[in-house]
N, C-alpha and C positions, 0 to 999 in steps of 0.2 A: 340368520345364523350362517347359512352358506355364503351369503355375500360377505360377511365379516371374515370367514375363513379364507375366502378367495382373496380378499384384500390383504390379509396377513401373508398369504403365499407370495403375492406380488412384492410386498415389502421385503420379505426374507430374500427373494431373488435379487432385489436391488441392493441389499446390504451385504451379501456374501463377499464380494470382492473389495474388501477394505485393505488392499494390499500395501498401499504406500504409508499406512499409519504406523508410527513407531509403537513398539510394545509398551503398554502401560501397566502391565501386571506387576512388573518388578521395576525397581529403580528408586531414585531419590530426586529432590528438586535440582540438585547440582547436575545429576545425570540427565534430567529432562532439559536443562539449559544447554548442556553440551550437545545433546541430540538435535535439538532445534537449530542451534548455531551451525552444526555440521550440515544439516539439511539445507539451510539457507545458503551456506557457502557452496554446496554442490550445485544448487539451482542457479545461482547468480554469478559464481566465480569470484565472489567477494571473500576476504579473509574471515575465518571464523571469529565470532564475537568473543571477547574476553569475558571472564566471570564478572558478575555484577559488582564484586568488591574490589575490582582492579583499580589501582591508582590511575585514573584517567588523565589527570594533569601531567603526570610523568610520562605516560604512554603517548600522549598527543603532542607534548612539547616539541620533540624533534621533528614531527611531521609538519607542524605549523611554522617551524623555523625555516623550512625550505619551501620553494614554490610548490603549490598544490598540483597534484595530478588527479585524474578522475578516481583512481583506486585509493590514493591516500585520503581523498575527501570521503569516500565511502567508509574507510576504516575509522576515520575520526567520528563520523556520524554514528557508527555502531558502538563506539566507545563513549561518546559524549552526550548523545541525544537521550534525554531522560525518559522518553517514552519507551525506549528499549528496556531500560531497567524496570519500568512499570509493567511492561508486558511479561517479563520474566517472573515478576512477583505473582502474576496471575497463574503461572505454571505451578508455583508453590502452593497457591490456594487449591488448585485442582488436585494436586498430589495429596494435600492434607485431607481433602474430601474423600479421596480414594482410600486413604488410611482409615478414616473414620468409618467408612462403609464396611470395612472388614472387621470392625470391632464388635464384640458382643456386649450388650448393655450390662451394667453393673448389677449385682444382686441387691435386693431390697431387704433390709432388716427392719422389723417393726416390733415395738414393745408397748404393752398397755397394762395399766394397773387399775383395778376396781376395788373399792372399799366396801366390805360387808360387816355385819355384826360379829360374825365368827372369825373375821380376819380378812386380809386383802386377797384378791384373786389376780394373778399375774398371767399374761399371755405373751408368748414370744413367737415370732414368725420370721423365716428366712426364705425368700422366694427368688426365682430366676426366670426370666422370659425364655420359654422353650422355643418359640417360633423364631427367635433371633438366630438360633443355630441353623435353621433351614433357610432363612431369608438372607443371611449375611452373604453367601456366595452370589446370590442374584443381585443384591445391592452393590456388591463389589464389581460385578460385570457392568452395571449401569454406570458407576463412577469411573470405571476404566474407559468406557466409551466416551464419557464426557471429557476425560483427560485427553484422550486421543483427538477429540474435536477441538479442544483448547490448543493443543500442540499445532494442529493444522491452521487454526485461526491466527495464532501468533506468528507462525512461519510466514503466512500470507502477509501479515502486517510488516514484517521485516523485509520481505522481498519487495514490497511496495516502497518502503523507505529507501532501499538501495537504489531502486530505479528513479525515485524522486530526486535523490542526490545527483544521479548521473544526468537527469534531464536539467536540473538546476545548474549543473556545471557547464553543460552545453549552452544554456541560455546566458550565463555570465560571459562565456567566451564570445558568443554571438553578439551580445550587447556591446562588448568592448570593441569588436570589429566594426559594428555599425557606427560607433562613436568615431572611429578612425576614418571611415568612409565619409561620414557627414562633415567631419573637419576638413577633409579634402574638398568637398563640395563648397564649404564656406570659403575656403581659400580661393577657389576659382571665381566665385561670385564677388568676393572682396576685391580681387584683381580687376575684374570688369568695372566695379564701382569706382575704384581709384583712377582707372584710366578715364572713365566718364567725367570724373571731377576735374581732371587736368584739361580735358577737351572743353568742358563747360567754362573753366576759368579763362581759356583762350578764346571763348566766344564761338566755338565751332559746333556746339549742340544746344538744343533747346532745354528749357527748364523741365518740361514733362519727361524728357528722356533721362535726365539725371534722377528725377524722382522715382522713375520705374526701377532704375538700378539700385537706388537706396532701399526701395521696398524689397527687392530681391535679396540684398545683403541682410536686411533685417530678418526676413523669413529664413535665410540660411542659419543665422545665429539662433533663432528659435528652434530650428531643427537640431542643432548641436546641443542646445540646452535640454531639449526633450530626450534626446538619446543618452545624454549623460545622466539624467534623472532615471531613465530606464535601467541604465547600467548599475547605478547605486541601488536601485530597488531590487534588481536581480541578485546583487551581492547579499542584501539583507535576507532575501528568501533562502539563499544558501546558508547564511549564518544560522537561521532558525533550524534548518535541517541538521546542521552540524552540531547544534547545541552550544554555540559560542556566544560569549559575552565579552565586553571590554575587559582586558586589553588585547584579546585574541582575534579581533576582527580585522586586523590590518594585513591579512594574508595576501599573497600574490598567486597568480596562476601560471603554471608552466606551459609554454607553447601557445600556438594560435588554434583556431578552430580547424580541425583536420578535415581532409577530404573524405568523402564516403568511401568505404571499402568496396570491393567488387560485389555486385549484387548476388545475394545468396538465393538459391531456389527454395521456396517455401510452399511447394505444392502440398506437403503433408502437414501444414501448419494447423489445420483443424484437428487432425488426429493427435498431434503432439500436445496441443492445448488441452484437449479433453483428457489425455492420459496424465498430464502433470497438474491439472487444476487442483489447487489446495481448497478451493471453495467447494468443489464436488466431494473431495475427501472429507471435509468437515461435515457436509450434509449427510454423507453416508454414516459417519460416526454418530451424529445426532439421531439418525434414523434407527441405528442399532440400539441406541440408548432408549429411544421411545418404545421399541418393541419389547425390550427387557422390562421397561416400566409397566407396559400393559400386562405382562405375565405376573409381575409383582403385585399389581393392583388386584388381579383375580385371586391370587392366593391370600393376600391380606384380607380380602373381603370374606373369605371362608373362615379364616382363623386370625382375626385381628388381634386377639389377646389370648395367650395360652401360657400361664405362669405356673411353674412347678416349684415346690419347696417343702420345707419342714416347719411344723408348728409345735409349740409346747405350751402347756397350760398347768398352772398350779392352782389346785382347788382351795377355796377359802375355808372349807369345813375341816379338812384333816391335813392340809398342806402338802398333799401328794402331787407329784408331777406326772403328766401324761404327754407323750410325744406321738406324732404321726405325720403322714404326708399331707400336702395341701395342693389343691388344683384350683386355679382361677381362670375362667374363660368367659367369653361373651357368646350369646346365642344369636347368630345372624338371621334374624327374622325380618326386620324392617330394612336394615342397611347391610347388604352383603357385598358392598363395593361396586354396585352396578354403575353408579355415576362416574367413579374413577376409571372404570374399565372403558366406558364410552368415551371419556375425555382422552384417555391414552390412545384408543384406536383412532379417534379423530385427529389427534396430533400426528400419529404415524401416517395416516392418509395425506395430511397436509404436507408432511415432509417428503412423501413420495412425489406429490405434485410439484413441490419446490425443486426437487432433484431433476425432474423432467424439464422444468423451465430453465434451470441452470444449464442443463446440457444444450438446450437451444441457444441460450445467450452466449455461452462460451464458444460454440461452433460459429455462430454469426460474427462474434467479435474477431475470431481468428481470420475468417475470410475478409472481413472489413479492414482490419489492420494490415493484413498482408497486401491487399490491393492498394491501400493508402501508401504503404512503404514503397511499393513498386512505382506508383504514379509520381510520388514526390521525388524519388531518386531519378526517374526519367526526366522530370521537369528540371531538376538541378543540373543534370548532365546536359540537357538542351541549352539551358542558359549559359553554361560554362563553355560548351563546345561550339555553339552556333550563334546565340544571341549576343554575348559579350564580344566575340570577334567582329560581328557586324557593326556594333557600336564603335569599336576601336577603328575599324576600317572607315567608318563615316567621319571620325575625327581626322584620320590621315588625309582623306579626300578633301575635307574642309580646309585643312592646312595647305594642301596643294593649291586649292583655289585662292587662298589668301596670299600665298607666295606669288601667284600669277596676278595679283592685284585685282581679282574678280569680285572679292567680297571683303568685308571689313573684319577687324579684330573681334568684334562682338559676336560674330557668327561662329568664330573658332571657340570662343569661351562658352557659348551656348551649347555647342556640340560636346565640349569637354564636360560640362555640367551634366548633360544627358548621359554620358558614359559613366560618370560617377554615380548617378542615380540608378543606372542599370546594375552597377556593382553592388549597391545597397540591396537591390531586389535579390540578387544572387546570394548574398550573405544571409538574408532572412529566409530564403528558400532552403539553403543548406541547413540552417538551424531547424526549420520545420521537418526536413527530411531526416535529420538525426533524431529528433524527438519521435517521429513515427517509427523508426527502427527500434528505439528504446521501448516504445509502447508495445510493439509486437514481442520484443524480447521479454518484457515483463510478463506478458500473457503466457508465453511458452515456459516461463519459469514458475508458473502456477498462480499468478495474481491477476485478476480481472479488475481493472480500474475503469469503472463505468463513466466517470467524468471525462477521461481521456478520449472516449469514443466520440464525443461531440466537440472535441477541441481541434477542429480543422480550420486553422487561421492562415490562409494563404496570404503572402505579403502583398502589399500594394504594388501594382505594376508600375514600372518606370514610364515616364512621359515619352511619347513618341517624338522623334526628331522632326523639326519643321524645316521647310526649304530655306536656304540661305537668303538673307534679305538683300545682300549686295551693298554697294556704297550708297 
């Protein structure tokens, strides 16, 4: 018993600060939607979601008619993605359960008639559950905590959607930039192949040399085809998030992939992530609901049924009526709710353990994502400020050697192709750096995406330059 009480004290201390939860005691489904939408807007900077009955086609038409920006894409997703509407309907269900929990059960009316030799005997009864009057406030608190947990859960889903759209938008831009870079690489290889063909026709190069250049051109074309496929695939992923079908999938994107902004200090990322975590908020609300459920189970075990009412009976002998009070109850001898109490306490202890583990996971994720964002930003900056200039300098030096007739044209083309490949690596690194920033921003907005933690895909490194072959 002492152990049980101690556990309860720990649970209570864990549940007390449910500060970020919206009030569930009063309100309506529409107010719940507006509250969650405002919370998501505050956390993500996205525009508040319109009401579920908004004419989304009319609202999204002007946005789709113009080139998409990241924020207009987010707005379209919040308007058109059907999962948003489905999530808001769950708020209506939770609100209805709260309303039901505050209602007292309807009175029960019973009538019976028995036939005797002297005449019929009639009995009337009207009873009402008396324990409902005492249990209704407790049940309402349980339902209110469940609504609070549902609000946190749906807010987390919408925050995740907002950042999924932003990541997908970055990936589309990056895929389009990669297509452009690979097309430039194909142009360089194609130029080398055409030059080799002319020299081969003049009898100045061997057949294997021409074949090697043909193979290189074919590989470059395959690279362009693959990058174009990835670009189309990235567009379709964004279409799904935006909730778009034909003929609305022909949108364009405004601007190219931007450079990373100045690095922000995230020394307090762990504390901020723990303070804003919607998953922890949901866990606390579930915990509070489990505690209230444990108290309800104990009380219901002592008084599972207690009905009070009025009964009337008409005697068959003289037809006289008699009226009086009625009481119906159970005697808790065998089942006094001990199993339900044990289950409720076990549920509460499990939720305490889950809350502790979530705290560990959120803190580790904050440190991990902040470190990843810093590392990828540093890698992108090094590629842009050091590595790419070196590859450009190598092309310039190769061109000087070519002008001095120390090397052939193919060496220049090889150097240029290497520079293009290095630019491809930089674009892919820039995309990865943007995604890492968005992953961290999502966590700080309250949503922990565990799948993103293991999504560390560094781009393939560019091939190192080889010494010029000469004539």
